[in-house]
A tleap script that builds the chain and sets N, CA, C and O, in Angstrom:
source leaprc.protein.ff14SB
mol = sequence {
  NMET ARG ARG GLU ARG THR PHE ILE ASN GLU
  GLU ASN ALA ASP LEU ILE ALA TYR SER LEU
  SER LEU SER ARG GLY ASP ASN ARG PRO GLU
  ARG ALA ARG MET LYS LYS ILE MET LEU ARG
  ALA ILE LYS HIE GLU LEU THR ASP ARG GLN
  ARG GLU CYS VAL MET MET TYR TYR LEU GLU
  GLY LYS LYS MET LYS ASP ILE ALA ALA LEU
  LEU ASP LEU SER LYS SER THR VAL THR ARG
  HIE ILE GLN SER ALA MET ARG LYS LEU ARG
  LYS VAL ALA SER TYR TYR GLN CLYS
}
set mol.1.N position { 0.837 -1.156 0.007 }
set mol.1.CA position { -0.009 0.004 -0.003 }
set mol.1.C position { 0.890 1.251 -0.005 }
set mol.1.O position { 1.660 1.459 0.932 }
set mol.2.N position { 0.793 2.061 -1.034 }
set mol.2.CA position { 1.648 3.235 -1.185 }
set mol.2.C position { 0.932 4.481 -0.664 }
set mol.2.O position { -0.255 4.683 -0.922 }
set mol.3.N position { 1.666 5.307 0.070 }
set mol.3.CA position { 1.136 6.565 0.607 }
set mol.3.C position { 1.195 7.651 -0.447 }
set mol.3.O position { 2.017 7.612 -1.363 }
set mol.4.N position { 0.294 8.633 -0.297 }
set mol.4.CA position { 0.340 9.816 -1.135 }
set mol.4.C position { 1.493 10.662 -0.680 }
set mol.4.O position { 1.796 10.706 0.512 }
set mol.5.N position { 2.143 11.334 -1.596 }
set mol.5.CA position { 3.247 12.214 -1.224 }
set mol.5.C position { 2.737 13.554 -0.750 }
set mol.5.O position { 1.704 14.034 -1.217 }
set mol.6.N position { 3.453 14.155 0.171 }
set mol.6.CA position { 3.130 15.483 0.642 }
set mol.6.C position { 3.976 16.476 -0.129 }
set mol.6.O position { 5.203 16.374 -0.158 }
set mol.7.N position { 3.316 17.432 -0.750 }
set mol.7.CA position { 4.036 18.411 -1.532 }
set mol.7.C position { 4.213 19.706 -0.735 }
set mol.7.O position { 3.359 20.084 0.067 }
set mol.8.N position { 5.323 20.361 -0.972 }
set mol.8.CA position { 5.645 21.597 -0.282 }
set mol.8.C position { 4.946 22.730 -1.002 }
set mol.8.O position { 5.041 22.854 -2.223 }
set mol.9.N position { 4.245 23.553 -0.247 }
set mol.9.CA position { 3.615 24.710 -0.821 }
set mol.9.C position { 3.649 25.853 0.183 }
set mol.9.O position { 4.200 25.711 1.275 }
set mol.10.N position { 3.070 26.966 -0.180 }
set mol.10.CA position { 3.101 28.168 0.698 }
set mol.10.C position { 2.420 27.910 2.038 }
set mol.10.O position { 2.831 28.464 3.057 }
set mol.11.N position { 1.370 27.063 2.047 }
set mol.11.CA position { 0.654 26.839 3.301 }
set mol.11.C position { 1.486 26.073 4.334 }
set mol.11.O position { 1.380 26.347 5.530 }
set mol.12.N position { 2.306 25.125 3.894 }
set mol.12.CA position { 3.070 24.343 4.867 }
set mol.12.C position { 4.524 24.750 4.962 }
set mol.12.O position { 5.281 24.150 5.724 }
set mol.13.N position { 4.934 25.758 4.205 }
set mol.13.CA position { 6.321 26.174 4.179 }
set mol.13.C position { 6.748 26.742 5.556 }
set mol.13.O position { 7.860 26.478 6.014 }
set mol.14.N position { 5.868 27.514 6.203 }
set mol.14.CA position { 6.238 28.053 7.514 }
set mol.14.C position { 6.429 26.943 8.531 }
set mol.14.O position { 7.332 27.009 9.365 }
set mol.15.N position { 5.581 25.921 8.466 }
set mol.15.CA position { 5.720 24.808 9.377 }
set mol.15.C position { 7.015 24.061 9.153 }
set mol.15.O position { 7.641 23.608 10.111 }
set mol.16.N position { 7.428 23.922 7.903 }
set mol.16.CA position { 8.699 23.283 7.566 }
set mol.16.C position { 9.848 24.058 8.174 }
set mol.16.O position { 10.708 23.492 8.848 }
set mol.17.N position { 9.855 25.369 7.929 }
set mol.17.CA position { 10.938 26.193 8.460 }
set mol.17.C position { 11.010 26.150 9.949 }
set mol.17.O position { 12.097 26.064 10.520 }
set mol.18.N position { 9.845 26.211 10.607 }
set mol.18.CA position { 9.800 26.144 12.058 }
set mol.18.C position { 10.262 24.773 12.541 }
set mol.18.O position { 11.040 24.676 13.489 }
set mol.19.N position { 9.787 23.728 11.898 }
set mol.19.CA position { 10.158 22.373 12.320 }
set mol.19.C position { 11.649 22.135 12.203 }
set mol.19.O position { 12.218 21.369 12.981 }
set mol.20.N position { 12.272 22.761 11.268 }
set mol.20.CA position { 13.710 22.604 11.059 }
set mol.20.C position { 14.501 23.570 11.901 }
set mol.20.O position { 15.715 23.685 11.739 }
set mol.21.N position { 13.825 24.277 12.811 }
set mol.21.CA position { 14.446 25.241 13.719 }
set mol.21.C position { 15.234 26.320 13.011 }
set mol.21.O position { 16.360 26.648 13.384 }
set mol.22.N position { 14.622 26.853 11.993 }
set mol.22.CA position { 15.332 27.869 11.201 }
set mol.22.C position { 14.744 29.262 11.412 }
set mol.22.O position { 15.241 30.231 10.838 }
set mol.23.N position { 13.705 29.376 12.219 }
set mol.23.CA position { 13.136 30.705 12.458 }
set mol.23.C position { 13.997 31.429 13.451 }
set mol.23.O position { 14.529 30.809 14.372 }
set mol.24.N position { 14.148 32.703 13.295 }
set mol.24.CA position { 14.969 33.481 14.205 }
set mol.24.C position { 14.119 34.629 14.779 }
set mol.24.O position { 14.194 35.758 14.294 }
set mol.25.N position { 13.334 34.344 15.785 }
set mol.25.CA position { 12.521 35.348 16.424 }
set mol.25.C position { 11.484 35.938 15.509 }
set mol.25.O position { 10.788 35.223 14.788 }
set mol.26.N position { 11.384 37.277 15.545 }
set mol.26.CA position { 10.383 37.960 14.736 }
set mol.26.C position { 11.015 38.694 13.566 }
set mol.26.O position { 10.521 39.742 13.149 }
set mol.27.N position { 12.069 38.169 13.050 }
set mol.27.CA position { 12.774 38.779 11.933 }
set mol.27.C position { 12.101 38.324 10.625 }
set mol.27.O position { 12.552 37.382 9.973 }
set mol.28.N position { 11.035 39.002 10.269 }
set mol.28.CA position { 10.199 38.552 9.136 }
set mol.28.C position { 10.897 38.520 7.794 }
set mol.28.O position { 10.762 37.524 7.083 }
set mol.29.N position { 11.646 39.559 7.395 }
set mol.29.CA position { 12.313 39.470 6.076 }
set mol.29.C position { 13.320 38.335 6.026 }
set mol.29.O position { 13.412 37.626 5.024 }
set mol.30.N position { 14.077 38.158 7.104 }
set mol.30.CA position { 15.048 37.074 7.150 }
set mol.30.C position { 14.335 35.714 7.137 }
set mol.30.O position { 14.783 34.780 6.472 }
set mol.31.N position { 13.255 35.615 7.855 }
set mol.31.CA position { 12.504 34.390 7.891 }
set mol.31.C position { 11.939 34.039 6.535 }
set mol.31.O position { 11.989 32.884 6.113 }
set mol.32.N position { 11.388 35.057 5.835 }
set mol.32.CA position { 10.825 34.841 4.514 }
set mol.32.C position { 11.915 34.419 3.527 }
set mol.32.O position { 11.692 33.556 2.677 }
set mol.33.N position { 13.080 35.026 3.645 }
set mol.33.CA position { 14.214 34.668 2.789 }
set mol.33.C position { 14.666 33.205 3.049 }
set mol.33.O position { 14.915 32.435 2.121 }
set mol.34.N position { 14.758 32.866 4.337 }
set mol.34.CA position { 15.186 31.521 4.694 }
set mol.34.C position { 14.146 30.482 4.239 }
set mol.34.O position { 14.493 29.389 3.792 }
set mol.35.N position { 12.879 30.850 4.365 }
set mol.35.CA position { 11.804 29.942 3.950 }
set mol.35.C position { 11.939 29.641 2.468 }
set mol.35.O position { 11.817 28.489 2.051 }
set mol.36.N position { 12.186 30.659 1.681 }
set mol.36.CA position { 12.316 30.466 0.236 }
set mol.36.C position { 13.526 29.605 -0.079 }
set mol.36.O position { 13.456 28.728 -0.940 }
set mol.37.N position { 14.631 29.845 0.605 }
set mol.37.CA position { 15.848 29.050 0.413 }
set mol.37.C position { 15.622 27.586 0.783 }
set mol.37.O position { 16.019 26.676 0.054 }
set mol.38.N position { 14.968 27.376 1.945 }
set mol.38.CA position { 14.744 25.996 2.413 }
set mol.38.C position { 13.762 25.257 1.528 }
set mol.38.O position { 13.931 24.059 1.302 }
set mol.39.N position { 12.730 25.936 1.013 }
set mol.39.CA position { 11.817 25.303 0.091 }
set mol.39.C position { 12.561 24.825 -1.164 }
set mol.39.O position { 12.383 23.697 -1.626 }
set mol.40.N position { 13.378 25.697 -1.683 }
set mol.40.CA position { 14.161 25.328 -2.856 }
set mol.40.C position { 15.087 24.159 -2.557 }
set mol.40.O position { 15.226 23.249 -3.374 }
set mol.41.N position { 15.727 24.182 -1.381 }
set mol.41.CA position { 16.636 23.081 -1.018 }
set mol.41.C position { 15.896 21.780 -0.845 }
set mol.41.O position { 16.376 20.730 -1.274 }
set mol.42.N position { 14.727 21.829 -0.220 }
set mol.42.CA position { 13.942 20.591 -0.013 }
set mol.42.C position { 13.499 20.032 -1.347 }
set mol.42.O position { 13.499 18.816 -1.534 }
set mol.43.N position { 13.124 20.885 -2.273 }
set mol.43.CA position { 12.664 20.430 -3.570 }
set mol.43.C position { 13.820 19.879 -4.443 }
set mol.43.O position { 13.651 18.887 -5.153 }
set mol.44.N position { 14.974 20.532 -4.376 }
set mol.44.CA position { 16.034 20.225 -5.306 }
set mol.44.C position { 17.250 19.484 -4.756 }
set mol.44.O position { 17.995 18.871 -5.521 }
set mol.45.N position { 17.459 19.532 -3.450 }
set mol.45.CA position { 18.662 18.926 -2.885 }
set mol.45.C position { 18.425 17.526 -2.302 }
set mol.45.O position { 19.349 16.718 -2.214 }
set mol.46.N position { 17.193 17.257 -1.911 }
set mol.46.CA position { 16.903 15.965 -1.264 }
set mol.46.C position { 16.439 14.955 -2.306 }
set mol.46.O position { 15.841 15.306 -3.323 }
set mol.47.N position { 16.735 13.687 -2.019 }
set mol.47.CA position { 16.173 12.629 -2.878 }
set mol.47.C position { 14.696 12.484 -2.558 }
set mol.47.O position { 14.221 13.000 -1.547 }
set mol.48.N position { 13.978 11.790 -3.411 }
set mol.48.CA position { 12.550 11.581 -3.180 }
set mol.48.C position { 12.301 10.903 -1.852 }
set mol.48.O position { 11.392 11.284 -1.115 }
set mol.49.N position { 13.112 9.891 -1.540 }
set mol.49.CA position { 12.924 9.132 -0.313 }
set mol.49.C position { 13.231 9.994 0.923 }
set mol.49.O position { 12.519 9.933 1.925 }
set mol.50.N position { 14.302 10.797 0.834 }
set mol.50.CA position { 14.629 11.699 1.942 }
set mol.50.C position { 13.503 12.692 2.160 }
set mol.50.O position { 13.081 12.920 3.294 }
set mol.51.N position { 13.020 13.276 1.090 }
set mol.51.CA position { 11.950 14.262 1.168 }
set mol.51.C position { 10.714 13.631 1.817 }
set mol.51.O position { 10.086 14.223 2.695 }
set mol.52.N position { 10.384 12.435 1.374 }
set mol.52.CA position { 9.213 11.732 1.913 }
set mol.52.C position { 9.366 11.475 3.406 }
set mol.52.O position { 8.444 11.737 4.179 }
set mol.53.N position { 10.506 10.973 3.811 }
set mol.53.CA position { 10.739 10.684 5.240 }
set mol.53.C position { 10.700 11.970 6.076 }
set mol.53.O position { 10.091 11.987 7.145 }
set mol.54.N position { 11.326 13.022 5.614 }
set mol.54.CA position { 11.370 14.289 6.347 }
set mol.54.C position { 9.971 14.858 6.512 }
set mol.54.O position { 9.597 15.319 7.591 }
set mol.55.N position { 9.192 14.821 5.414 }
set mol.55.CA position { 7.836 15.358 5.453 }
set mol.55.C position { 6.954 14.583 6.466 }
set mol.55.O position { 6.211 15.177 7.248 }
set mol.56.N position { 7.063 13.269 6.422 }
set mol.56.CA position { 6.254 12.464 7.361 }
set mol.56.C position { 6.714 12.700 8.792 }
set mol.56.O position { 5.879 12.806 9.691 }
set mol.57.N position { 8.024 12.786 9.028 }
set mol.57.CA position { 8.521 12.913 10.363 }
set mol.57.C position { 8.257 14.297 10.959 }
set mol.57.O position { 7.751 14.402 12.077 }
set mol.58.N position { 8.596 15.356 10.224 }
set mol.58.CA position { 8.467 16.699 10.759 }
set mol.58.C position { 7.087 17.321 10.566 }
set mol.58.O position { 6.597 17.999 11.468 }
set mol.59.N position { 6.458 17.113 9.433 }
set mol.59.CA position { 5.185 17.737 9.201 }
set mol.59.C position { 4.001 16.951 9.707 }
set mol.59.O position { 3.061 17.521 10.259 }
set mol.60.N position { 4.041 15.638 9.521 }
set mol.60.CA position { 2.932 14.824 9.917 }
set mol.60.C position { 3.104 14.275 11.332 }
set mol.60.O position { 2.156 13.740 11.906 }
set mol.61.N position { 4.315 14.402 11.903 }
set mol.61.CA position { 4.549 13.975 13.279 }
set mol.61.C position { 4.563 12.461 13.469 }
set mol.61.O position { 4.324 11.965 14.571 }
set mol.62.N position { 4.846 11.724 12.380 }
set mol.62.CA position { 4.893 10.264 12.511 }
set mol.62.C position { 6.182 9.805 13.151 }
set mol.62.O position { 7.214 10.468 13.043 }
set mol.63.N position { 6.119 8.670 13.816 }
set mol.63.CA position { 7.288 8.086 14.434 }
set mol.63.C position { 8.076 7.352 13.337 }
set mol.63.O position { 7.527 6.970 12.303 }
set mol.64.N position { 9.357 7.172 13.591 }
set mol.64.CA position { 10.214 6.540 12.587 }
set mol.64.C position { 9.772 5.103 12.302 }
set mol.64.O position { 9.827 4.644 11.161 }
set mol.65.N position { 9.339 4.409 13.335 }
set mol.65.CA position { 8.910 2.998 13.096 }
set mol.65.C position { 7.649 2.960 12.236 }
set mol.65.O position { 7.468 2.048 11.429 }
set mol.66.N position { 6.767 3.969 12.414 }
set mol.66.CA position { 5.543 4.033 11.565 }
set mol.66.C position { 5.892 4.384 10.127 }
set mol.66.O position { 5.310 3.832 9.193 }
set mol.67.N position { 6.822 5.282 9.948 }
set mol.67.CA position { 7.280 5.644 8.571 }
set mol.67.C position { 7.877 4.405 7.926 }
set mol.67.O position { 7.614 4.109 6.761 }
set mol.68.N position { 8.681 3.687 8.691 }
set mol.68.CA position { 9.308 2.469 8.154 }
set mol.68.C position { 8.269 1.452 7.697 }
set mol.68.O position { 8.420 0.834 6.643 }
set mol.69.N position { 7.229 1.281 8.482 }
set mol.69.CA position { 6.164 0.354 8.115 }
set mol.69.C position { 5.429 0.808 6.860 }
set mol.69.O position { 5.143 0.000 5.976 }
set mol.70.N position { 5.123 2.098 6.782 }
set mol.70.CA position { 4.419 2.653 5.627 }
set mol.70.C position { 5.222 2.528 4.325 }
set mol.70.O position { 4.665 2.254 3.262 }
set mol.71.N position { 6.538 2.734 4.430 }
set mol.71.CA position { 7.379 2.723 3.246 }
set mol.71.C position { 8.041 1.352 3.001 }
set mol.71.O position { 8.794 1.188 2.042 }
set mol.72.N position { 7.758 0.387 3.862 }
set mol.72.CA position { 8.340 -0.931 3.748 }
set mol.72.C position { 9.863 -0.876 3.788 }
set mol.72.O position { 10.555 -1.460 2.955 }
set mol.73.N position { 10.370 -0.133 4.817 }
set mol.73.CA position { 11.809 0.010 5.045 }
set mol.73.C position { 12.093 -0.352 6.483 }
set mol.73.O position { 11.176 -0.476 7.295 }
set mol.74.N position { 13.364 -0.521 6.798 }
set mol.74.CA position { 13.725 -0.730 8.216 }
set mol.74.C position { 13.764 0.623 8.918 }
set mol.74.O position { 13.883 1.664 8.272 }
set mol.75.N position { 13.664 0.601 10.234 }
set mol.75.CA position { 13.690 1.838 11.014 }
set mol.75.C position { 15.063 2.537 10.857 }
set mol.75.O position { 15.142 3.765 10.816 }
set mol.76.N position { 16.104 1.755 10.772 }
set mol.76.CA position { 17.454 2.333 10.642 }
set mol.76.C position { 17.609 3.041 9.299 }
set mol.76.O position { 18.295 4.059 9.211 }
set mol.77.N position { 16.976 2.510 8.255 }
set mol.77.CA position { 17.025 3.133 6.937 }
set mol.77.C position { 16.289 4.480 6.982 }
set mol.77.O position { 16.784 5.469 6.443 }
set mol.78.N position { 15.141 4.524 7.605 }
set mol.78.CA position { 14.387 5.781 7.750 }
set mol.78.C position { 15.223 6.797 8.538 }
set mol.78.O position { 15.316 7.962 8.152 }
set mol.79.N position { 15.824 6.352 9.631 }
set mol.79.CA position { 16.672 7.212 10.448 }
set mol.79.C position { 17.809 7.774 9.602 }
set mol.79.O position { 18.093 8.970 9.662 }
set mol.80.N position { 18.445 6.941 8.832 }
set mol.80.CA position { 19.532 7.364 7.972 }
set mol.80.C position { 19.077 8.407 6.919 }
set mol.80.O position { 19.774 9.391 6.673 }
set mol.81.N position { 17.917 8.176 6.316 }
set mol.81.CA position { 17.382 9.129 5.335 }
set mol.81.C position { 17.104 10.496 5.977 }
set mol.81.O position { 17.407 11.541 5.401 }
set mol.82.N position { 16.530 10.463 7.165 }
set mol.82.CA position { 16.220 11.743 7.838 }
set mol.82.C position { 17.504 12.467 8.261 }
set mol.82.O position { 17.615 13.682 8.095 }
set mol.83.N position { 18.460 11.731 8.801 }
set mol.83.CA position { 19.725 12.345 9.211 }
set mol.83.C position { 20.475 12.932 8.016 }
set mol.83.O position { 21.011 14.038 8.089 }
set mol.84.N position { 20.505 12.181 6.920 }
set mol.84.CA position { 21.182 12.652 5.752 }
set mol.84.C position { 20.523 13.896 5.176 }
set mol.84.O position { 21.210 14.822 4.745 }
set mol.85.N position { 19.209 13.920 5.165 }
set mol.85.CA position { 18.445 15.074 4.668 }
set mol.85.C position { 18.727 16.289 5.563 }
set mol.85.O position { 18.936 17.393 5.061 }
set mol.86.N position { 18.732 16.089 6.865 }
set mol.86.CA position { 18.975 17.211 7.764 }
set mol.86.C position { 20.401 17.762 7.623 }
set mol.86.O position { 20.612 18.969 7.742 }
set mol.87.N position { 21.365 16.896 7.375 }
set mol.87.CA position { 22.750 17.363 7.137 }
set mol.87.C position { 22.767 18.247 5.894 }
set mol.87.O position { 23.376 19.316 5.904 }
set mol.88.N position { 22.104 17.811 4.825 }
set mol.88.CA position { 22.063 18.620 3.597 }
set mol.88.C position { 21.407 19.960 3.840 }
set mol.88.O position { 21.916 20.990 3.396 }
set mol.89.N position { 20.268 19.963 4.551 }
set mol.89.CA position { 19.529 21.189 4.785 }
set mol.89.C position { 20.270 22.139 5.701 }
set mol.89.O position { 20.233 23.354 5.506 }
set mol.90.N position { 20.940 21.591 6.696 }
set mol.90.CA position { 21.763 22.466 7.561 }
set mol.90.C position { 22.927 23.066 6.799 }
set mol.90.O position { 23.286 24.221 7.028 }
set mol.91.N position { 23.518 22.308 5.904 }
set mol.91.CA position { 24.615 22.813 5.090 }
set mol.91.C position { 24.155 23.956 4.224 }
set mol.91.O position { 24.826 24.984 4.134 }
set mol.92.N position { 22.999 23.785 3.577 }
set mol.92.CA position { 22.410 24.838 2.772 }
set mol.92.C position { 22.113 26.075 3.599 }
set mol.92.O position { 22.433 27.196 3.204 }
set mol.93.N position { 21.496 25.856 4.752 }
set mol.93.CA position { 21.132 26.990 5.629 }
set mol.93.C position { 22.390 27.702 6.137 }
set mol.93.O position { 22.366 28.921 6.310 }
set mol.94.N position { 23.462 26.992 6.375 }
set mol.94.CA position { 24.675 27.632 6.887 }
set mol.94.C position { 25.314 28.576 5.858 }
set mol.94.O position { 25.983 29.542 6.227 }
set mol.95.N position { 25.104 28.292 4.579 }
set mol.95.CA position { 25.625 29.179 3.542 }
set mol.95.C position { 24.921 30.561 3.578 }
set mol.95.O position { 25.515 31.572 3.203 }
set mol.96.N position { 23.693 30.586 4.019 }
set mol.96.CA position { 22.892 31.791 3.925 }
set mol.96.C position { 22.726 32.544 5.258 }
set mol.96.O position { 22.181 33.647 5.288 }
set mol.97.N position { 23.196 31.944 6.345 }
set mol.97.CA position { 23.129 32.635 7.646 }
set mol.97.C position { 24.289 33.628 7.755 }
set mol.97.O position { 25.390 33.428 7.241 }
set mol.98.N position { 23.968 34.685 8.444 }
set mol.98.CA position { 25.010 35.762 8.631 }
set mol.98.C position { 26.073 35.345 9.571 }
set mol.98.O position { 27.001 36.110 9.833 }
savepdb mol mol.pdb
quit
């Protein structure tokens, strides 16, 4: 049984940025800029599997073992996909932080 993919759009972009701990207080222009950068990075830098795991874990709040069951993967594989995706996103974010 295959799950529907979650697509990134303007409605859930703020939640993604917040979930990735990239918001910096009430600095709206900086937050909007970082949101745009992170959306682009999520769309273009992550593999489909990494994107899927990150979306389920951070946006939908699913546990890793539940994601593993849904995607027919082991829990360690899901953990590895999420960790690898977060490393990529942190690297992208570090290029743009002051």
